[in-house]
Jmol script that loads the backbone (N, CA, C; Angstrom):
load data "model"
ATOM      1  N   MET A   1      84.950  94.397 117.994  1.00  0.00           N
ATOM      2  CA  MET A   1      84.641  95.827 117.869  1.00  0.00           C
ATOM      3  C   MET A   1      85.157  96.579 116.671  1.00  0.00           C
ATOM      4  N   ILE A   2      84.942  97.655 116.584  1.00  0.00           N
ATOM      5  CA  ILE A   2      84.662  98.504 115.083  1.00  0.00           C
ATOM      6  C   ILE A   2      85.530  99.471 115.575  1.00  0.00           C
ATOM      7  N   VAL A   3      86.648  99.946 115.110  1.00  0.00           N
ATOM      8  CA  VAL A   3      87.208 101.556 115.204  1.00  0.00           C
ATOM      9  C   VAL A   3      87.144 102.652 114.343  1.00  0.00           C
ATOM     10  N   VAL A   4      86.621 103.720 114.750  1.00  0.00           N
ATOM     11  CA  VAL A   4      86.079 104.470 113.825  1.00  0.00           C
ATOM     12  C   VAL A   4      87.320 105.670 113.825  1.00  0.00           C
ATOM     13  N   THR A   5      88.328 105.596 112.950  1.00  0.00           N
ATOM     14  CA  THR A   5      89.230 106.774 113.440  1.00  0.00           C
ATOM     15  C   THR A   5      89.262 107.897 112.599  1.00  0.00           C
ATOM     16  N   GLY A   6      89.310 109.230 113.157  1.00  0.00           N
ATOM     17  CA  GLY A   6      88.724 110.947 112.408  1.00  0.00           C
ATOM     18  C   GLY A   6      89.073 111.645 113.511  1.00  0.00           C
ATOM     19  N   LEU A   7      88.068 112.586 113.528  1.00  0.00           N
ATOM     20  CA  LEU A   7      88.252 113.708 114.388  1.00  0.00           C
ATOM     21  C   LEU A   7      87.086 113.556 115.409  1.00  0.00           C
ATOM     22  N   LYS A   8      86.524 114.156 116.869  1.00  0.00           N
ATOM     23  CA  LYS A   8      85.427 113.978 117.096  1.00  0.00           C
ATOM     24  C   LYS A   8      84.510 115.079 116.877  1.00  0.00           C
ATOM     25  N   THR A   9      85.053 116.057 116.355  1.00  0.00           N
ATOM     26  CA  THR A   9      84.143 117.230 115.542  1.00  0.00           C
ATOM     27  C   THR A   9      84.222 116.927 114.346  1.00  0.00           C
ATOM     28  N   CYS A  10      84.388 115.663 113.631  1.00  0.00           N
ATOM     29  CA  CYS A  10      84.133 115.768 112.300  1.00  0.00           C
ATOM     30  C   CYS A  10      82.611 115.344 111.943  1.00  0.00           C
ATOM     31  N   ASP A  11      81.881 115.852 111.240  1.00  0.00           N
ATOM     32  CA  ASP A  11      80.472 114.852 111.112  1.00  0.00           C
ATOM     33  C   ASP A  11      80.012 113.802 110.460  1.00  0.00           C
ATOM     34  N   ASN A  12      81.024 113.499 109.780  1.00  0.00           N
ATOM     35  CA  ASN A  12      81.039 111.857 109.562  1.00  0.00           C
ATOM     36  C   ASN A  12      81.405 110.988 110.262  1.00  0.00           C
ATOM     37  N   CYS A  13      82.453 111.145 110.979  1.00  0.00           N
ATOM     38  CA  CYS A  13      82.900 110.642 111.681  1.00  0.00           C
ATOM     39  C   CYS A  13      81.717 109.909 113.359  1.00  0.00           C
ATOM     40  N   LYS A  14      81.061 111.463 113.257  1.00  0.00           N
ATOM     41  CA  LYS A  14      79.650 111.487 114.357  1.00  0.00           C
ATOM     42  C   LYS A  14      79.123 110.606 113.634  1.00  0.00           C
ATOM     43  N   LYS A  15      78.475 110.354 112.516  1.00  0.00           N
ATOM     44  CA  LYS A  15      77.314 110.186 111.628  1.00  0.00           C
ATOM     45  C   LYS A  15      77.872 108.573 111.669  1.00  0.00           C
ATOM     46  N   ALA A  16      78.786 108.462 111.712  1.00  0.00           N
ATOM     47  CA  ALA A  16      79.210 106.486 111.599  1.00  0.00           C
ATOM     48  C   ALA A  16      79.112 106.354 112.956  1.00  0.00           C
ATOM     49  N   VAL A  17      79.570 106.942 113.954  1.00  0.00           N
ATOM     50  CA  VAL A  17      79.514 106.353 115.848  1.00  0.00           C
ATOM     51  C   VAL A  17      77.839 105.953 115.681  1.00  0.00           C
ATOM     52  N   LYS A  18      77.353 106.760 115.083  1.00  0.00           N
ATOM     53  CA  LYS A  18      75.776 106.767 115.663  1.00  0.00           C
ATOM     54  C   LYS A  18      75.132 105.758 115.210  1.00  0.00           C
ATOM     55  N   ALA A  19      75.307 105.620 113.767  1.00  0.00           N
ATOM     56  CA  ALA A  19      74.765 105.037 113.100  1.00  0.00           C
ATOM     57  C   ALA A  19      75.233 103.700 113.212  1.00  0.00           C
ATOM     58  N   LEU A  20      76.281 102.749 113.631  1.00  0.00           N
ATOM     59  CA  LEU A  20      76.685 101.787 114.010  1.00  0.00           C
ATOM     60  C   LEU A  20      76.470 101.731 115.897  1.00  0.00           C
ATOM     61  N   ALA A  21      76.309 102.414 116.737  1.00  0.00           N
ATOM     62  CA  ALA A  21      76.333 101.796 117.967  1.00  0.00           C
ATOM     63  C   ALA A  21      74.494 102.057 117.533  1.00  0.00           C
ATOM     64  N   ALA A  22      73.455 102.713 116.767  1.00  0.00           N
ATOM     65  CA  ALA A  22      71.807 102.197 116.205  1.00  0.00           C
ATOM     66  C   ALA A  22      72.019 100.588 116.012  1.00  0.00           C
ATOM     67  N   GLN A  23      72.929 100.148 115.517  1.00  0.00           N
ATOM     68  CA  GLN A  23      72.272  99.031 115.030  1.00  0.00           C
ATOM     69  C   GLN A  23      73.364  97.518 116.339  1.00  0.00           C
ATOM     70  N   GLY A  24      73.616  98.278 117.276  1.00  0.00           N
ATOM     71  CA  GLY A  24      73.744  97.658 118.649  1.00  0.00           C
ATOM     72  C   GLY A  24      75.561  97.192 118.394  1.00  0.00           C
ATOM     73  N   VAL A  25      75.955  97.514 117.660  1.00  0.00           N
ATOM     74  CA  VAL A  25      77.794  97.411 116.996  1.00  0.00           C
ATOM     75  C   VAL A  25      78.404  97.980 118.206  1.00  0.00           C
ATOM     76  N   SER A  26      79.212  97.243 118.415  1.00  0.00           N
ATOM     77  CA  SER A  26      80.654  97.870 119.357  1.00  0.00           C
ATOM     78  C   SER A  26      81.179  98.622 118.438  1.00  0.00           C
ATOM     79  N   VAL A  27      81.431 100.260 119.271  1.00  0.00           N
ATOM     80  CA  VAL A  27      81.896 100.865 118.591  1.00  0.00           C
ATOM     81  C   VAL A  27      82.566 102.229 119.555  1.00  0.00           C
ATOM     82  N   ARG A  28      84.219 102.467 118.632  1.00  0.00           N
ATOM     83  CA  ARG A  28      85.230 103.392 119.210  1.00  0.00           C
ATOM     84  C   ARG A  28      85.576 104.373 118.155  1.00  0.00           C
ATOM     85  N   LEU A  29      85.381 105.449 119.000  1.00  0.00           N
ATOM     86  CA  LEU A  29      85.669 106.916 118.129  1.00  0.00           C
ATOM     87  C   LEU A  29      87.132 106.911 118.720  1.00  0.00           C
ATOM     88  N   ARG A  30      88.002 107.076 117.352  1.00  0.00           N
ATOM     89  CA  ARG A  30      89.484 107.102 117.896  1.00  0.00           C
ATOM     90  C   ARG A  30      89.792 108.778 117.531  1.00  0.00           C
ATOM     91  N   ASP A  31      89.566 109.621 118.470  1.00  0.00           N
ATOM     92  CA  ASP A  31      90.394 110.809 117.725  1.00  0.00           C
ATOM     93  C   ASP A  31      91.295 110.808 117.435  1.00  0.00           C
ATOM     94  N   LEU A  32      92.238 110.969 116.231  1.00  0.00           N
ATOM     95  CA  LEU A  32      93.479 111.756 115.770  1.00  0.00           C
ATOM     96  C   LEU A  32      94.401 112.605 116.742  1.00  0.00           C
ATOM     97  N   ARG A  33      93.427 113.659 117.093  1.00  0.00           N
ATOM     98  CA  ARG A  33      94.439 114.367 117.779  1.00  0.00           C
ATOM     99  C   ARG A  33      94.390 114.239 119.348  1.00  0.00           C
ATOM    100  N   ASP A  34      93.695 112.656 119.895  1.00  0.00           N
ATOM    101  CA  ASP A  34      94.088 112.719 121.276  1.00  0.00           C
ATOM    102  C   ASP A  34      95.112 111.696 121.019  1.00  0.00           C
ATOM    103  N   GLU A  35      94.659 110.522 119.881  1.00  0.00           N
ATOM    104  CA  GLU A  35      95.407 109.162 120.252  1.00  0.00           C
ATOM    105  C   GLU A  35      95.842 109.277 118.369  1.00  0.00           C
ATOM    106  N   PRO A  36      97.129 109.913 118.546  1.00  0.00           N
ATOM    107  CA  PRO A  36      97.659 110.111 117.164  1.00  0.00           C
ATOM    108  C   PRO A  36      97.870 108.719 116.699  1.00  0.00           C
ATOM    109  N   VAL A  37      97.986 108.382 115.114  1.00  0.00           N
ATOM    110  CA  VAL A  37      97.947 107.488 114.701  1.00  0.00           C
ATOM    111  C   VAL A  37     100.038 107.306 114.169  1.00  0.00           C
ATOM    112  N   THR A  38     100.319 105.775 114.280  1.00  0.00           N
ATOM    113  CA  THR A  38     101.861 105.467 113.734  1.00  0.00           C
ATOM    114  C   THR A  38     102.113 105.831 112.397  1.00  0.00           C
ATOM    115  N   ALA A  39     103.447 105.989 111.977  1.00  0.00           N
ATOM    116  CA  ALA A  39     103.700 106.315 110.850  1.00  0.00           C
ATOM    117  C   ALA A  39     103.754 104.460 110.313  1.00  0.00           C
ATOM    118  N   GLY A  40     103.374 103.485 111.114  1.00  0.00           N
ATOM    119  CA  GLY A  40     103.328 102.316 110.355  1.00  0.00           C
ATOM    120  C   GLY A  40     101.697 102.126 110.051  1.00  0.00           C
ATOM    121  N   GLU A  41     100.655 102.344 110.921  1.00  0.00           N
ATOM    122  CA  GLU A  41      99.227 102.901 110.525  1.00  0.00           C
ATOM    123  C   GLU A  41      99.065 103.563 109.196  1.00  0.00           C
ATOM    124  N   ILE A  42     100.008 104.766 109.440  1.00  0.00           N
ATOM    125  CA  ILE A  42      99.568 105.663 108.212  1.00  0.00           C
ATOM    126  C   ILE A  42     100.352 104.787 106.803  1.00  0.00           C
ATOM    127  N   ASN A  43     100.957 104.064 106.761  1.00  0.00           N
ATOM    128  CA  ASN A  43     101.741 103.234 105.990  1.00  0.00           C
ATOM    129  C   ASN A  43     101.017 102.235 105.149  1.00  0.00           C
ATOM    130  N   SER A  44     100.408 101.580 106.085  1.00  0.00           N
ATOM    131  CA  SER A  44      99.293 100.451 105.456  1.00  0.00           C
ATOM    132  C   SER A  44      97.802 101.330 105.454  1.00  0.00           C
ATOM    133  N   TRP A  45      97.103 102.205 105.855  1.00  0.00           N
ATOM    134  CA  TRP A  45      96.503 102.729 104.867  1.00  0.00           C
ATOM    135  C   TRP A  45      96.372 103.167 103.309  1.00  0.00           C
ATOM    136  N   TYR A  46      97.442 103.979 103.789  1.00  0.00           N
ATOM    137  CA  TYR A  46      98.308 104.590 102.324  1.00  0.00           C
ATOM    138  C   TYR A  46      98.226 103.464 100.871  1.00  0.00           C
ATOM    139  N   ALA A  47      99.216 102.253 101.891  1.00  0.00           N
ATOM    140  CA  ALA A  47      99.037 100.649 100.797  1.00  0.00           C
ATOM    141  C   ALA A  47      97.730 100.391 100.309  1.00  0.00           C
ATOM    142  N   GLN A  48      96.928 100.316 101.246  1.00  0.00           N
ATOM    143  CA  GLN A  48      95.693 100.207 100.785  1.00  0.00           C
ATOM    144  C   GLN A  48      94.535 101.247 100.188  1.00  0.00           C
ATOM    145  N   PHE A  49      94.698 102.188 100.499  1.00  0.00           N
ATOM    146  CA  PHE A  49      94.096 103.886  99.548  1.00  0.00           C
ATOM    147  C   PHE A  49      94.606 104.570  98.634  1.00  0.00           C
ATOM    148  N   GLY A  50      96.002 104.306  98.458  1.00  0.00           N
ATOM    149  CA  GLY A  50      96.618 105.214  98.065  1.00  0.00           C
ATOM    150  C   GLY A  50      96.573 106.623  98.249  1.00  0.00           C
ATOM    151  N   GLY A  51      96.304 107.544  97.126  1.00  0.00           N
ATOM    152  CA  GLY A  51      96.219 109.284  97.112  1.00  0.00           C
ATOM    153  C   GLY A  51      94.676 109.151  97.811  1.00  0.00           C
ATOM    154  N   SER A  52      93.971 108.538  97.380  1.00  0.00           N
ATOM    155  CA  SER A  52      92.431 108.865  98.280  1.00  0.00           C
ATOM    156  C   SER A  52      92.726 109.153  99.999  1.00  0.00           C
ATOM    157  N   LEU A  53      93.673 108.516 100.553  1.00  0.00           N
ATOM    158  CA  LEU A  53      93.996 108.728 101.740  1.00  0.00           C
ATOM    159  C   LEU A  53      94.482 110.340 101.899  1.00  0.00           C
ATOM    160  N   LEU A  54      94.762 110.896 101.695  1.00  0.00           N
ATOM    161  CA  LEU A  54      94.895 112.409 101.759  1.00  0.00           C
ATOM    162  C   LEU A  54      94.020 113.288 101.298  1.00  0.00           C
ATOM    163  N   ASN A  55      93.222 113.962 102.354  1.00  0.00           N
ATOM    164  CA  ASN A  55      92.282 114.986 102.567  1.00  0.00           C
ATOM    165  C   ASN A  55      92.923 116.009 101.305  1.00  0.00           C
ATOM    166  N   THR A  56      93.111 116.242 100.123  1.00  0.00           N
ATOM    167  CA  THR A  56      93.196 117.704  99.526  1.00  0.00           C
ATOM    168  C   THR A  56      92.169 118.808  99.666  1.00  0.00           C
ATOM    169  N   ARG A  57      90.559 118.419 100.123  1.00  0.00           N
ATOM    170  CA  ARG A  57      90.004 119.317 100.052  1.00  0.00           C
ATOM    171  C   ARG A  57      89.485 119.940 101.999  1.00  0.00           C
ATOM    172  N   SER A  58      90.472 119.443 102.378  1.00  0.00           N
ATOM    173  CA  SER A  58      90.336 120.043 103.900  1.00  0.00           C
ATOM    174  C   SER A  58      91.011 121.493 104.217  1.00  0.00           C
ATOM    175  N   THR A  59      91.149 122.060 105.141  1.00  0.00           N
ATOM    176  CA  THR A  59      90.901 123.520 105.434  1.00  0.00           C
ATOM    177  C   THR A  59      92.451 123.374 105.686  1.00  0.00           C
ATOM    178  N   THR A  60      93.157 122.177 106.291  1.00  0.00           N
ATOM    179  CA  THR A  60      94.293 122.062 106.259  1.00  0.00           C
ATOM    180  C   THR A  60      95.637 122.227 105.192  1.00  0.00           C
ATOM    181  N   TRP A  61      95.025 121.265 104.220  1.00  0.00           N
ATOM    182  CA  TRP A  61      95.202 121.344 102.800  1.00  0.00           C
ATOM    183  C   TRP A  61      95.428 122.451 102.422  1.00  0.00           C
ATOM    184  N   ARG A  62      94.517 123.557 102.158  1.00  0.00           N
ATOM    185  CA  ARG A  62      94.107 124.759 102.178  1.00  0.00           C
ATOM    186  C   ARG A  62      95.417 125.815 102.371  1.00  0.00           C
ATOM    187  N   ASN A  63      95.417 125.614 103.562  1.00  0.00           N
ATOM    188  CA  ASN A  63      96.339 126.287 104.347  1.00  0.00           C
ATOM    189  C   ASN A  63      98.116 126.203 103.832  1.00  0.00           C
ATOM    190  N   LEU A  64      97.979 124.887 103.270  1.00  0.00           N
ATOM    191  CA  LEU A  64      99.575 124.835 103.293  1.00  0.00           C
ATOM    192  C   LEU A  64     100.144 125.629 101.849  1.00  0.00           C
ATOM    193  N   SER A  65     101.164 125.903 102.087  1.00  0.00           N
ATOM    194  CA  SER A  65     102.076 126.359 100.855  1.00  0.00           C
ATOM    195  C   SER A  65     102.296 124.967  99.394  1.00  0.00           C
ATOM    196  N   GLU A  66     102.561 125.884  98.523  1.00  0.00           N
ATOM    197  CA  GLU A  66     103.022 124.696  97.032  1.00  0.00           C
ATOM    198  C   GLU A  66     103.873 123.642  97.662  1.00  0.00           C
ATOM    199  N   ALA A  67     104.905 124.464  98.328  1.00  0.00           N
ATOM    200  CA  ALA A  67     105.878 123.725  98.446  1.00  0.00           C
ATOM    201  C   ALA A  67     105.647 122.577  99.572  1.00  0.00           C
ATOM    202  N   GLU A  68     104.950 122.607 100.662  1.00  0.00           N
ATOM    203  CA  GLU A  68     104.534 121.943 101.875  1.00  0.00           C
ATOM    204  C   GLU A  68     103.743 120.888 100.826  1.00  0.00           C
ATOM    205  N   ARG A  69     102.682 121.235  99.843  1.00  0.00           N
ATOM    206  CA  ARG A  69     101.739 119.958  99.218  1.00  0.00           C
ATOM    207  C   ARG A  69     102.804 119.473  98.191  1.00  0.00           C
ATOM    208  N   ALA A  70     103.656 119.736  97.632  1.00  0.00           N
ATOM    209  CA  ALA A  70     104.774 119.036  97.031  1.00  0.00           C
ATOM    210  C   ALA A  70     105.446 117.909  98.078  1.00  0.00           C
ATOM    211  N   ASP A  71     105.165 118.144  99.090  1.00  0.00           N
ATOM    212  CA  ASP A  71     106.023 116.859  99.713  1.00  0.00           C
ATOM    213  C   ASP A  71     105.582 115.394  99.839  1.00  0.00           C
ATOM    214  N   ASP A  72     106.170 114.543 100.491  1.00  0.00           N
ATOM    215  CA  ASP A  72     105.696 113.211 100.793  1.00  0.00           C
ATOM    216  C   ASP A  72     104.511 113.117 101.584  1.00  0.00           C
ATOM    217  N   PRO A  73     103.479 112.478 100.912  1.00  0.00           N
ATOM    218  CA  PRO A  73     102.072 112.320 101.471  1.00  0.00           C
ATOM    219  C   PRO A  73     102.082 111.914 102.776  1.00  0.00           C
ATOM    220  N   LEU A  74     102.981 110.996 102.983  1.00  0.00           N
ATOM    221  CA  LEU A  74     102.950 110.047 103.771  1.00  0.00           C
ATOM    222  C   LEU A  74     103.528 111.057 105.298  1.00  0.00           C
ATOM    223  N   ALA A  75     104.426 112.112 104.770  1.00  0.00           N
ATOM    224  CA  ALA A  75     104.873 112.874 105.839  1.00  0.00           C
ATOM    225  C   ALA A  75     103.960 113.639 106.036  1.00  0.00           C
ATOM    226  N   LEU A  76     103.279 114.430 104.999  1.00  0.00           N
ATOM    227  CA  LEU A  76     102.324 115.440 105.248  1.00  0.00           C
ATOM    228  C   LEU A  76     101.393 114.669 106.376  1.00  0.00           C
ATOM    229  N   MET A  77     100.806 113.634 106.245  1.00  0.00           N
ATOM    230  CA  MET A  77      99.628 112.979 107.073  1.00  0.00           C
ATOM    231  C   MET A  77     100.178 112.368 108.732  1.00  0.00           C
ATOM    232  N   ALA A  78     101.383 112.243 108.421  1.00  0.00           N
ATOM    233  CA  ALA A  78     102.182 111.945 109.625  1.00  0.00           C
ATOM    234  C   ALA A  78     102.105 113.841 110.320  1.00  0.00           C
ATOM    235  N   THR A  79     102.525 114.581 109.632  1.00  0.00           N
ATOM    236  CA  THR A  79     102.588 116.164 110.428  1.00  0.00           C
ATOM    237  C   THR A  79     101.203 116.409 110.582  1.00  0.00           C
ATOM    238  N   HIS A  80     100.552 116.449 110.177  1.00  0.00           N
ATOM    239  CA  HIS A  80      99.529 117.052 110.022  1.00  0.00           C
ATOM    240  C   HIS A  80      98.203 116.325 109.767  1.00  0.00           C
ATOM    241  N   PRO A  81      97.749 115.243 110.975  1.00  0.00           N
ATOM    242  CA  PRO A  81      96.517 114.049 111.081  1.00  0.00           C
ATOM    243  C   PRO A  81      95.213 114.323 110.300  1.00  0.00           C
ATOM    244  N   ALA A  82      95.134 115.794 110.266  1.00  0.00           N
ATOM    245  CA  ALA A  82      94.077 116.255 109.645  1.00  0.00           C
ATOM    246  C   ALA A  82      93.579 116.045 108.061  1.00  0.00           C
ATOM    247  N   LEU A  83      94.930 116.304 107.773  1.00  0.00           N
ATOM    248  CA  LEU A  83      94.783 115.695 106.136  1.00  0.00           C
ATOM    249  C   LEU A  83      94.643 113.969 106.004  1.00  0.00           C
ATOM    250  N   ILE A  84      94.634 113.574 106.984  1.00  0.00           N
ATOM    251  CA  ILE A  84      94.004 112.259 106.868  1.00  0.00           C
ATOM    252  C   ILE A  84      92.920 112.539 106.389  1.00  0.00           C
ATOM    253  N   LYS A  85      91.759 111.446 105.445  1.00  0.00           N
ATOM    254  CA  LYS A  85      90.452 111.456 104.955  1.00  0.00           C
ATOM    255  C   LYS A  85      89.303 110.372 106.059  1.00  0.00           C
ATOM    256  N   ARG A  86      88.649 110.843 106.410  1.00  0.00           N
ATOM    257  CA  ARG A  86      88.060 110.672 107.302  1.00  0.00           C
ATOM    258  C   ARG A  86      86.507 109.821 107.260  1.00  0.00           C
ATOM    259  N   PRO A  87      86.440 109.411 107.754  1.00  0.00           N
ATOM    260  CA  PRO A  87      86.617 108.208 109.019  1.00  0.00           C
ATOM    261  C   PRO A  87      87.324 107.150 108.367  1.00  0.00           C
ATOM    262  N   VAL A  88      88.695 106.270 108.672  1.00  0.00           N
ATOM    263  CA  VAL A  88      88.764 105.063 108.494  1.00  0.00           C
ATOM    264  C   VAL A  88      88.416 104.604 109.443  1.00  0.00           C
ATOM    265  N   VAL A  89      87.411 103.365 109.216  1.00  0.00           N
ATOM    266  CA  VAL A  89      86.729 102.431 109.598  1.00  0.00           C
ATOM    267  C   VAL A  89      87.174 101.323 109.851  1.00  0.00           C
ATOM    268  N   GLU A  90      87.830 100.565 110.840  1.00  0.00           N
ATOM    269  CA  GLU A  90      88.323  99.240 110.659  1.00  0.00           C
ATOM    270  C   GLU A  90      87.623  98.555 111.486  1.00  0.00           C
ATOM    271  N   THR A  91      87.391  97.237 110.963  1.00  0.00           N
ATOM    272  CA  THR A  91      86.418  95.885 111.512  1.00  0.00           C
ATOM    273  C   THR A  91      87.744  94.932 111.871  1.00  0.00           C
ATOM    274  N   PRO A  92      87.272  94.060 113.121  1.00  0.00           N
ATOM    275  CA  PRO A  92      88.386  93.346 112.989  1.00  0.00           C
ATOM    276  C   PRO A  92      88.707  92.364 111.688  1.00  0.00           C
ATOM    277  N   ASN A  93      88.478  92.487 110.426  1.00  0.00           N
ATOM    278  CA  ASN A  93      88.800  91.983 109.169  1.00  0.00           C
ATOM    279  C   ASN A  93      88.925  92.557 107.630  1.00  0.00           C
ATOM    280  N   ASP A  94      88.240  94.217 108.150  1.00  0.00           N
ATOM    281  CA  ASP A  94      88.549  94.916 107.071  1.00  0.00           C
ATOM    282  C   ASP A  94      88.562  96.083 107.567  1.00  0.00           C
ATOM    283  N   ARG A  95      88.860  97.040 106.286  1.00  0.00           N
ATOM    284  CA  ARG A  95      88.963  98.458 107.016  1.00  0.00           C
ATOM    285  C   ARG A  95      88.448  99.036 105.356  1.00  0.00           C
ATOM    286  N   TYR A  96      87.633 100.161 106.035  1.00  0.00           N
ATOM    287  CA  TYR A  96      87.220 101.172 105.056  1.00  0.00           C
ATOM    288  C   TYR A  96      87.482 102.957 104.961  1.00  0.00           C
ATOM    289  N   LEU A  97      87.500 103.726 103.939  1.00  0.00           N
ATOM    290  CA  LEU A  97      87.773 105.204 103.797  1.00  0.00           C
ATOM    291  C   LEU A  97      86.660 105.590 103.734  1.00  0.00           C
ATOM    292  N   GLY A  98      85.993 106.551 104.190  1.00  0.00           N
ATOM    293  CA  GLY A  98      84.954 107.457 104.550  1.00  0.00           C
ATOM    294  C   GLY A  98      83.408 107.098 104.988  1.00  0.00           C
ATOM    295  N   TRP A  99      82.544 107.572 104.794  1.00  0.00           N
ATOM    296  CA  TRP A  99      81.410 107.410 105.363  1.00  0.00           C
ATOM    297  C   TRP A  99      80.298 107.359 104.402  1.00  0.00           C
ATOM    298  N   THR A 100      81.006 106.470 103.635  1.00  0.00           N
ATOM    299  CA  THR A 100      80.030 106.403 101.991  1.00  0.00           C
ATOM    300  C   THR A 100      79.411 105.014 101.876  1.00  0.00           C
ATOM    301  N   THR A 101      78.352 105.407 100.570  1.00  0.00           N
ATOM    302  CA  THR A 101      77.224 104.649 100.598  1.00  0.00           C
ATOM    303  C   THR A 101      77.640 103.010 100.592  1.00  0.00           C
ATOM    304  N   ALA A 102      79.025 102.761  99.809  1.00  0.00           N
ATOM    305  CA  ALA A 102      79.445 101.644  99.757  1.00  0.00           C
ATOM    306  C   ALA A 102      80.130 101.415 101.062  1.00  0.00           C
ATOM    307  N   THR A 103      80.438 101.938 101.868  1.00  0.00           N
ATOM    308  CA  THR A 103      81.440 101.534 103.418  1.00  0.00           C
ATOM    309  C   THR A 103      80.275 101.055 104.387  1.00  0.00           C
ATOM    310  N   ARG A 104      78.902 101.979 104.013  1.00  0.00           N
ATOM    311  CA  ARG A 104      77.483 101.380 104.825  1.00  0.00           C
ATOM    312  C   ARG A 104      77.031 100.304 104.931  1.00  0.00           C
ATOM    313  N   GLY A 105      77.312  99.991 103.134  1.00  0.00           N
ATOM    314  CA  GLY A 105      76.544  98.448 102.830  1.00  0.00           C
ATOM    315  C   GLY A 105      77.573  97.783 102.803  1.00  0.00           C
ATOM    316  N   ALA A 106      78.713  97.935 102.963  1.00  0.00           N
ATOM    317  CA  ALA A 106      79.360  96.915 103.343  1.00  0.00           C
ATOM    318  C   ALA A 106      79.673  96.414 104.412  1.00  0.00           C
ATOM    319  N   LEU A 107      79.144  97.092 105.649  1.00  0.00           N
ATOM    320  CA  LEU A 107      79.232  97.101 107.059  1.00  0.00           C
ATOM    321  C   LEU A 107      77.662  96.997 107.546  1.00  0.00           C
ATOM    322  N   GLY A 108      76.529  96.031 106.368  1.00  0.00           N
ATOM    323  CA  GLY A 108      75.302  95.456 106.358  1.00  0.00           C
ATOM    324  C   GLY A 108      74.404  96.876 107.012  1.00  0.00           C
ATOM    325  N   LEU A 109      74.823  98.331 106.597  1.00  0.00           N
ATOM    326  CA  LEU A 109      73.844  99.347 107.031  1.00  0.00           C
ATOM    327  C   LEU A 109      73.024  99.883 106.153  1.00  0.00           C
ATOM    328  N   SER A 110      72.001 100.074 106.060  1.00  0.00           N
ATOM    329  CA  SER A 110      71.277 100.780 105.050  1.00  0.00           C
ATOM    330  C   SER A 110      71.145 102.306 104.868  1.00  0.00           C
ATOM    331  N   ASP A 111      70.857 102.853 104.004  1.00  0.00           N
ATOM    332  CA  ASP A 111      70.798 104.235 103.728  1.00  0.00           C
ATOM    333  C   ASP A 111      69.843 105.118 104.284  1.00  0.00           C
TER     334      ASP A 111
END
end "model"
wireframe off; spacefill off
backbone 0.3
color backbone group
């Protein structure tokens, strides 16, 4: 099973689930607001993706003060899950960030 972690209202998350399901892949959308991620998950994702995991283009980021933006990114993402770039796509053997051409290619999907 592939788990797509993001928000049920996120267009890219919906596209990911739809594309995977259309290929007959067992897929589940994990909404960050309904099923919060653990600090361990955030740490693991950050270790793999680095600063790319922090979504600085989000409305949540834009609404933070300069002082808040200077906080530790891991703490920010734990407090504000919408700051996690979406989707995080997890297969039994690997993990991908974003619904990019590279992610789709790695999952065997064409554009």
